C-alpha positions in Angstrom: 0.1 0.0 -0.1 1.3 3.3 -1.1 1.6 5.9 2.1 0.1 8.5 0.0 -2.6 6.7 -1.8 -5.4 8.5 -0.4 -4.2 11.7 -1.8 -4.0 10.1 -5.2 -7.5 8.6 -4.8 -8.9 12.0 -3.7 -7.3 13.7 -6.8 -8.9 11.3 -9.0 -12.3 12.4 -7.7 -11.2 15.8 -7.9 -10.2 15.4 -11.6 -13.6 14.1 -12.5 -15.3 17.1 -11.7 -12.4 19.6 -12.6 -13.8 22.9 -14.2 -11.1 25.5 -13.4 -8.9 25.4 -16.5 -10.0 28.6 -17.6 -9.1 30.4 -14.4 -6.3 33.1 -14.6 -3.3 33.7 -12.0 -4.7 37.1 -10.9 -7.2 36.5 -8.3 -10.7 37.7 -9.2 -11.3 39.6 -5.8 -7.9 41.3 -5.9 -7.2 39.5 -2.5 -4.3 37.8 -0.7 -5.0 36.1 2.6 -1.9 35.4 4.8 -2.9 32.8 7.5 -1.5 30.1 9.7 -1.2 26.7 8.6 -3.3 25.3 11.4 -5.6 22.7 10.0 -8.5 24.0 11.6 -8.6 27.1 9.4 -10.5 26.4 6.1 -9.8 29.7 4.5 -11.9 29.4 1.6 -15.1 28.7 3.7 -14.1 31.4 6.4 -14.1 34.0 3.5 -16.4 32.5 1.1 -13.7 32.0 -1.5 -14.1 30.0 -4.5 -11.0 28.9 -6.8 -9.4 31.9 -8.6 -10.7 34.4 -5.9 -7.7 34.9 -3.8 -4.0 33.9 -3.2 -3.6 32.2 0.1 -0.5 32.1 2.0 0.1 29.8 5.0 2.9 29.6 7.5 3.3 29.0 11.3 1.5 31.8 13.1 0.5 33.7 10.0 3.5 35.7 10.4 4.7 38.4 7.8 7.9 36.5 7.3 10.4 37.2 4.6 9.0 34.4 2.6 5.5 35.7 2.9 6.6 39.2 1.9 8.4 37.5 -1.2 4.9 36.1 -2.2 3.0 39.3 -1.6 5.5 41.3 -3.7 4.7 39.1 -6.6 0.9 39.1 -5.8 0.7 42.9 -5.6 3.3 43.7 -8.4 2.4 41.1 -11.0 -1.0 39.8 -10.2 -3.2 42.6 -9.3 -3.7 42.0 -5.5 -4.8 45.4 -3.8 -5.9 43.9 -0.5 -4.0 41.7 2.1 -5.9 40.0 4.9 -3.7 38.9 7.7 -5.4 36.1 9.6 -4.3 34.8 13.0 -6.3 32.7 15.1 -7.1 31.7 18.8 -5.2 28.7 20.5 -2.3 29.1 18.2 0.8 27.1 18.6 3.1 29.8 17.9 2.0 31.5 21.0 2.1 28.3 23.1 5.7 27.3 22.8 9.1 28.8 23.0 12.2 29.0 20.9 14.1 26.9 23.3 11.4 24.2 23.4 11.6 23.9 19.7 15.3 23.9 19.6 15.5 21.1 22.4 12.9 19.0 20.6 14.6 19.3 17.2 18.0 18.5 18.9 16.7 15.4 20.6 15.0 14.0 17.6 17.3 14.9 14.7 20.7 15.9 16.4 20.7 19.0 14.4 20.6 22.5 16.1 18.0 24.9 14.5 18.9 27.6 17.3 19.7 30.1 14.5 16.1 29.9 12.9 13.7 32.6 14.0 10.5 30.7 14.4 8.7 34.0 14.7 7.0 32.8 17.9 5.0 35.2 20.1 3.3 35.5 23.6 0.8 38.3 22.8 -1.4 37.3 19.9 -2.9 40.8 19.6 0.4 42.4 19.3 1.8 39.9 16.9 -1.1 40.5 14.6 -0.7 44.4 14.8 3.1 43.8 14.2 2.4 41.6 11.2 -0.1 44.1 9.6 2.4 47.2 10.3 5.3 45.2 8.7 3.1 44.6 5.5 1.7 48.4 5.5 5.2 49.9 5.7 7.0 47.4 3.5 8.9 49.4 1.0 8.6 46.5 -1.6 4.7 46.8 -1.8 3.0 49.3 -4.2 1.4 52.3 -2.8 -2.4 51.9 -2.1 -2.4 48.3 -1.3 -4.8 47.9 1.8 -3.8 45.7 4.8 -5.9 44.6 7.7 -5.7 42.1 10.4 -8.3 39.6 11.5 -8.5 37.0 14.4 -10.2 33.6 13.7 -11.9 31.7 16.7 -11.1 28.2 16.1 -13.8 27.4 18.7 -16.8 29.2 17.0 -15.7 29.9 13.3 -16.1 33.6 13.9 -13.7 36.0 12.2 -13.5 39.5 13.5 -11.3 42.6 12.2 -8.8 43.4 14.8 -6.8 46.2 13.3 -7.6 49.2 11.3 -7.3 49.2 7.6 -3.7 50.3 6.7 -2.7 51.7 3.2 0.7 51.0 1.8 2.2 54.7 1.5 4.1 56.1 -1.7 7.5 55.3 -1.6 8.6 59.0 -0.7 6.3 58.7 2.6 8.1 55.5 3.7 
């Protein structure tokens, strides 16, 4: 038995009804969503997204990391994204562990030392969200006029609430 057979079988079913061949790379809603990799977040359902509506970026903690910014630069400069929703969530693992705990566990399980990696962990979820929104809104590589807002998703209720003001990326001269 193949370990990934369930994925192959699911793709067969998906392929049978596939109707997205005509979608274009620019998202129809001019939206990018940066959210956590947490499996409890179904981004499409939370925001009512269909294929082709938005770019969805996921990482541990929904952090505005250099790699997230790399993708958002492409989304905004080449693919017409004008809105970025940063979506953190309740009961996030990035807020419930420490750098030392991760380093120790990796050392114990692999023998390799990841202490030089910044896991972008946090203790204050509200401050982390504000910080990520601010980092994107002041990023000199994103086009002026892009709007950024922060949201908190409650994994217990499915409710999402806007937690930050909507910030607009200023012109380069104002940065």
